[in-house]
N, C-alpha and C positions, 0 to 999 in steps of 0.2 A: 381221548382227551390228553392234551399235553400237560406235563407238570408245570407248576408255576412257582416263582420265587417272589416273595414280597419283602418289603422293607418296612419295619414298624418303628415307632418312637418319634419323638419330636426332634428329628435330625437337624433341621436348619438352626433351631435355637441351640441345641447341644453343640453343634459344630461351631457356631459363632462364639458361644461362651468359651469353648475350648480354645479356639483360635485367639480370642482376646486374652486368655490367661497365658498364652505362649509369648505375648509381647511383654517387654519390660515397661516399667512405669515411664521411662524416658521416651518411649515411642508413642505413648498414648497422648492425644491432643489435650492440652490444658486449657481450662476456661477460668477466667477470673471475673466475678461479678462485682461491679463497682456501684456503690450507693451514692446517688447524687442528692444531697439533702435540700438543695435549692428548689428542685421541682418534684422531689419524691420518686422519681423514676429510677429504675435500675436498668443498666445496660451491660452488655457483655463485651469483654475485651477481645473475644474471639472474632476474627474477621470473617466476613461472608465469603471471602476468597480462601480457597484451601491452599496450604503451602505445599512445597515440593515434598517435605517430610510426610505430610498427611496423605498425599497421593501415593507415596512409596509404601506406607503402612497399609493403605487400602489395597493396593496392588498385591502386596505380599499376602494379605489375608485372603483375598480372592483366589490367588494361586494355590494357597494351602487348601482351601475349600474344594477347589476343582480337583486337586490331586487326591484328596480324601474320597471324593465321589468316584474317581477312577478306580480306587481300590475296592470300594463297595460294589461297583459295577462288575469288575472282573471276578470278584468273589461270587456274585450272583450267577455269572456265566458258568463258573466252575460247578456250583451246586446244580445248576440246570443240566449240565453234561452228566453229572452223577445220576440225577433223577431220571434222565432219558436213557441211561445205560449206554451212553455214547463214549466208548473208551478212546476213540480217535480224537474227539474234541477235548477230552480230559487230558490226554498226553500232550496236546498242543499248548495247554495252559500250564502244565506242570513241568518243572525241571526234571530231566532224566534221572538225576541223582536225588530226587525228592526224598526227604526223611519224614517219618511220622511216628507218633505214639497214638494208638487208637484201640478201642475195645477188642476189635477183631484180632489184634496182634498179641493179646494177653499180656500186656505190659512190656513187650519187647520193642526195641527200636527197629523199624522197617526202613530199608533203603531201596529206592527205585520204585517203578510202577508195576513190576511184574506181580507182586503180592496183590495189588488191586485188580489186576486183569482177571484173576480167578472170580472175583465178585461181580465184575462187569459181565463176564461171559456166562456165568452160571446162575445169577440171581437178578442183577439190575436190569439186564437187557430182556429178561423173560417176563417182566411185569406187564400185565395188560390193564390193570386198574390204575386210576389216576393217583398221582402223588402230588401233594401240595406242600411246599416248604416256605416257612416264614423265618426271616432273620430278624431277631429282636434286638434292639438297642446296639447296633454295631458301633464299635469304638475303634477309631483308626489312630495309630501313632505313625507319624512320618519320621523316617530315620534317614536324614539327608535327602538327596534328590533321587537316589536309586533304590531305596528300600523302604518297606512299610510293614507294619504289623496290624492285623485286625482281630478283634475279639468280639464274640457275639453268642447269643443263645439261638440254637437252631431247633425249631419245631417242625416236625414232619407229620403231616396228616395223610392217612392212607386207609384203604378198605381191607380188612383181614379176610382170611379164607372163608369165614362164615358170613361175609357181607356186612360186617359191623365196622363203623368208622372208628379209627384208633388214632392216637397221637403219641409220638415219641419225642423226647427232648434230649439234646446233647449240648454241651458247652464246647465251643471251638475257638482256637486261636490259629491264625495262618500268617506265615511270614512270606512276603512278596519281595522279589528282586527284579528290577527292570534291566533287561539286557537287550541290546539292539532295538531300543524303543518299544519293547514288548514286556509286559509284566508276566512273571512266572512264579508259581507257588513253589517255594523251595523247602518249606517245612510246615507241618501242622500238628496240632495236638487236639484230640477230641476225647472228651470224657462223657460218660452217660451212655445213651443208647447207641447200638451199632448202626451202620449206614443202611443195611438191608432190613426192611420192615419184617417183624416177626408175626406169626399167626396169632 
């Protein structure tokens, strides 16, 4: 059985609220309600036709939403490569000079992917039992057009050596940089459980 990655949380609402908070008040469409005492009706001064500014704001928000979804998707692909023990797929998604702080490094900053190769070759690729990973409440910060940061809770479900289901939790932040139209993970920080399930 192949490992799975899920996304949880009310993402569309969260993203839309976040995107709306990124715009300034001047960019938000304004509506004025006028009371007409003669007939008691209220009407809006907002035209049924959208203005160029409204269309620009909508296009900007849709673009931001799409870019945030890209970051979530590439993060899911990275976690899937880890769960599958696929070091080749992992190195294609990661920058060769990847830096990280993680429980396995005992508080030390690790640079490059060779440190991770050991875990792929000796533990992750040896797993025969299913691993199921859930990314809870991913939050994406876009940093210009070529960089982004994602933070989330990672729950990993697995079967231990006694056949009992277990769950591990870690808190992760990943920094992504787009080079040659391809997103690469350049840094991550993981707190909590190690990547390799324990018995």
